[in-house]
C-alpha positions as CSV (number, residue, x, y, z in Angstrom):
1,M,109.0,90.2,110.3
2,I,105.8,90.1,108.2
3,T,102.6,91.9,109.0
4,I,99.8,90.7,106.7
5,G,97.0,93.2,106.1
6,L,93.5,91.7,105.9
7,T,90.6,93.8,104.7
8,G,87.4,93.6,102.7
9,G,83.9,95.0,102.7
10,I,81.4,94.6,105.5
11,C,80.0,91.0,105.5
12,C,82.5,89.8,102.9
13,G,83.7,86.9,104.9
14,K,86.8,88.5,106.4
15,S,86.1,86.8,109.8
16,T,86.5,83.4,108.2
17,V,89.8,84.4,106.7
18,A,91.0,85.8,110.1
19,K,90.0,82.6,111.9
20,T,91.9,80.5,109.4
21,F,95.0,82.6,110.1
22,I,94.6,82.0,113.8
23,D,94.0,78.2,113.2
24,H,97.3,78.2,111.4
25,N,99.3,79.8,114.2
26,I,99.2,83.4,112.8
27,P,97.9,85.8,115.5
28,V,95.4,88.4,114.4
29,I,95.0,92.0,115.7
30,S,91.4,93.1,115.0
31,A,90.8,96.8,114.4
32,D,87.2,96.2,115.4
33,Q,88.3,95.1,118.9
34,V,90.9,97.9,119.1
35,A,88.1,100.4,118.2
36,R,86.2,99.2,121.3
37,D,89.3,99.3,123.4
38,V,90.0,103.0,122.7
39,V,86.5,104.2,123.8
40,V,86.1,102.3,127.1
41,P,84.8,104.5,130.0
42,G,87.5,106.9,131.1
43,S,89.4,106.8,127.9
44,L,90.5,109.8,125.8
45,G,88.6,108.3,122.8
46,L,85.3,108.2,124.6
47,E,85.8,111.7,126.0
48,Q,86.5,113.1,122.5
49,V,83.5,111.3,120.9
50,I,81.1,112.4,123.6
51,G,82.5,115.9,123.5
52,L,81.7,116.1,119.8
53,F,78.4,114.3,119.6
54,G,76.9,114.6,123.1
55,K,76.0,112.4,126.0
56,K,73.0,111.1,124.2
57,F,75.4,108.6,122.7
58,L,76.2,107.1,126.1
59,L,74.4,104.0,127.5
60,P,73.2,104.1,131.2
61,D,76.4,102.2,132.3
62,G,78.6,104.9,130.8
63,T,79.7,102.9,127.7
64,L,79.4,104.2,124.2
65,N,76.1,103.4,122.4
66,R,77.7,102.0,119.3
67,K,74.4,101.2,117.6
68,T,73.1,104.7,117.9
69,L,76.4,106.2,116.8
70,G,76.5,103.7,113.9
71,D,73.0,104.7,112.8
72,L,74.3,108.3,112.6
73,I,77.6,107.8,110.8
74,F,76.2,105.4,108.2
75,T,73.7,108.1,107.1
76,D,75.6,111.3,107.7
77,K,78.9,111.7,105.8
78,E,80.0,114.7,107.8
79,A,79.5,112.7,111.1
80,L,81.4,109.8,109.5
81,R,84.3,112.2,108.6
82,Q,84.3,113.6,112.2
83,I,84.4,110.2,113.9
84,D,87.1,109.0,111.5
85,A,89.2,112.0,112.5
86,I,89.0,111.0,116.1
87,M,89.1,107.2,115.9
88,G,91.5,106.8,113.0
89,P,94.7,107.9,114.8
90,L,93.7,106.2,118.1
91,I,93.0,102.9,116.4
92,H,96.2,103.1,114.3
93,H,98.5,103.8,117.2
94,E,97.0,101.2,119.5
95,S,97.0,98.6,116.7
96,Q,100.6,99.2,115.9
97,R,101.5,98.9,119.6
98,Q,99.8,95.5,119.8
99,I,101.4,94.4,116.5
100,N,104.9,95.3,117.8
101,V,104.4,93.4,121.0
102,L,103.4,90.3,119.1
103,H,106.4,90.5,116.8
104,Q,108.7,91.0,119.8
105,N,107.2,88.0,121.6
106,R,107.3,85.7,118.6
107,N,110.9,86.5,117.5
108,G,113.1,83.4,117.9
109,L,110.2,81.1,118.5
110,F,109.7,79.9,114.9
111,D,111.7,78.9,111.9
112,G,111.4,81.7,109.4
113,P,110.0,85.2,110.0
114,S,107.5,86.3,112.6
115,I,104.1,86.6,111.0
116,V,101.2,88.6,112.4
117,C,97.9,89.6,110.7
118,Y,96.2,93.0,111.0
119,D,92.5,92.7,110.3
120,A,91.0,96.1,109.4
121,A,88.0,96.9,107.3
122,L,89.0,100.5,106.6
123,V,92.8,100.2,106.2
124,V,92.6,101.2,102.6
125,E,90.2,104.1,103.3
126,Y,92.7,105.4,105.9
127,G,95.5,105.2,103.3
128,R,97.5,102.8,105.5
129,H,97.3,99.6,103.5
130,H,100.9,100.1,102.3
131,L,102.1,99.5,105.9
132,F,100.7,96.0,105.9
133,R,102.0,93.7,103.2
134,P,101.1,91.4,101.7
135,L,97.5,92.7,101.6
136,V,94.7,90.1,101.5
137,V,91.3,91.3,100.4
138,A,88.2,89.2,101.1
139,H,85.4,89.9,98.7
140,C,82.1,88.6,97.3
141,D,79.5,89.8,94.9
142,Q,77.4,92.7,96.1
143,E,74.1,90.9,96.2
144,T,75.6,88.3,98.5
145,Q,77.0,91.0,100.6
146,I,73.6,92.8,100.9
147,Q,71.8,89.6,101.8
148,R,74.4,88.7,104.5
149,L,74.3,92.2,106.0
150,M,70.5,92.3,106.1
151,K,70.4,88.9,107.8
152,R,73.2,89.8,110.3
153,G,71.7,93.1,111.2
154,T,73.2,95.1,114.1
155,G,72.5,93.0,117.1
156,H,69.1,94.8,117.5
157,G,67.4,93.1,114.7
158,P,67.8,92.7,110.9
159,L,68.5,95.6,108.5
160,T,66.4,96.7,105.6
161,R,67.9,96.6,102.1
162,E,68.3,100.4,102.2
163,E,70.1,100.3,105.5
164,A,72.4,97.6,104.3
165,M,73.2,99.5,101.2
166,D,73.9,102.7,103.2
167,R,76.5,100.7,105.2
168,I,78.1,99.3,102.1
169,A,78.2,102.7,100.5
170,S,80.0,104.2,103.5
171,Q,83.1,102.1,102.6
172,L,85.3,102.3,99.6
173,P,83.9,100.4,96.6
174,M,85.1,96.8,96.6
175,E,86.7,97.2,93.1
176,E,89.1,99.8,94.6
177,K,90.2,97.5,97.4
178,I,90.7,94.6,95.0
179,K,93.1,96.8,93.0
180,M,95.3,97.2,96.1
181,A,95.4,93.4,96.9
182,D,98.4,91.1,96.8
183,Y,96.0,88.1,97.4
184,L,92.3,87.7,97.0
185,V,89.8,85.4,98.8
186,D,86.5,85.1,97.0
187,T,84.0,84.3,99.7
188,S,80.9,84.2,97.5
189,S,80.5,80.4,97.8
190,S,81.1,78.0,100.7
191,I,83.1,78.6,103.9
192,E,85.2,75.6,103.0
193,H,86.2,77.3,99.7
194,S,87.2,80.4,101.6
195,I,89.3,78.4,104.0
196,D,91.0,76.5,101.2
197,Q,91.9,79.8,99.4
198,T,93.3,81.2,102.7
199,I,95.4,78.1,103.4
200,Q,97.0,78.4,100.0
201,I,97.8,82.1,100.7
202,I,99.4,81.2,104.1
203,E,101.6,78.5,102.4
204,K,102.7,81.1,99.8
205,I,103.5,83.7,102.4
206,R,105.5,81.2,104.6
207,Q,107.5,80.1,101.5
């Protein structure tokens, strides 16, 4: 069994790489989706987050106000440390459960090993990158990253340059992630170029 790790900085084209894996019959577990799953209403995760930060981080429907919480943790390092202490273990355990289920379901269905991808922006920050090999890192130059992030915004409008840089600074410097990589995908140019690089990596892993 092979569990590929996929990581990279925010707005560094990781979603294009993940989609290419899916298009080539490699299922992807997204840590972002798992992070939403573990804080649904009634969950232990939501109870812990609200217990620490207060009900002001709840929306009227009882769900977590991810934008408000994001605005806090991207500017307050202590709040980021606290939310990581809660969310990190929950995300890790649920992700591993889903990965195990996929491997069990895929065994015997394909020639060669069962291959699954774990897509997690913070897998290196959490010190768990060694569990997912080979590790693929999607990266681009910082100015491209800033411009993409400003344009994408938060779903509530674009970000200022300062806000974008705060979010980038909350993650490990890209150079450190690149050092950990088994494979690199440079997403600085076209989507087609990112896809071509990813396909080459898939072929090498399957070999």
